N, C-alpha and C positions, 0 to 999 in steps of 0.2 A: 520877263527875263528871257533873253535870247541864249541859246546853248548850241554848241557843236560837240559831237563826239568824234575824236580823231584817233585812228589807229596809227601809232607812231612807227615810221619806217627808219628813223635814225634815233640814236639814244640822246634825246634832248636833255635829259637830266645829267648826262655825263660829259657832254661836249659843250664847251663854253661858247663856241661860235654860233651854233643854232640858237642856244638859249639866250645869248646876248641880243641877237636879232629879234627874237621873240619878245624880250623885255622892252627893247627900244620901241617896238611897234605898240605894245600894250601901254607904254608910258605916255603915248600921244593921246590916249583917250581921256576925256574930261571926267570919267567915272571909273570905278574900280572894276577890274577884270580879274576873275578867279580861274584857277586851274585845279583840277583834282584827278587823281587816278580813280578808276572805277571802284566805287565803294569807299573811297578815301575822303578825308576832310579837304575842303578847298583852301588854297593858299593864294596870296596875291601874286598876279602875274607881273606886277610892277617891280618886284624885287628879284634880282638875279639869284640871290642866295636861296630864296624859297623855291624858285624854278629848278635850280641845280639840286636842291635837297629832295625834289620829287624822285630823282633817280629812275626816270622812266626808261624802260628797256624796249628794245625793238619788238614790235608786235603787240605791245600793251596799248590799251585805249586810255585816253585822257578826255575829260570833259572841260570845255572852256565856256565860261558864262560871263555875260555882261548885260546891263540894261541902260537905256538912254538913247538919244538920237545918234544914229550912225552905228549902233551896236552890231547890227547884222553885217555891215560891210567890214567892220573891224574884225569880227569873229571869222569871217571868210578868209581874211588875210592871215590871221593868227593860225587858223587851221591849216592853211597852205604852208606856212613856215614850220609848224609842228610836224607835218607829214613829209616834208622835203627830205630827201636823202642828203646826208652830209657829204 
């Protein structure tokens, strides 16, 4: 299982545009991608509602996980989106 920990510089959980881009990228994966706040339960990154429900605030860390071929590259892209300023 590949993982990335990202310190969020924009409020992914509160702003639909970054979250929508995040979900669109995750949806391209042929396997499930999960996202969790530090110490929280993982949710599917393929659902915009679950990503928005994370309510991630600026400066918080999230953990993105996936496994399968191409997982490393996908997580690099998702980490970039999650950390991008809105």
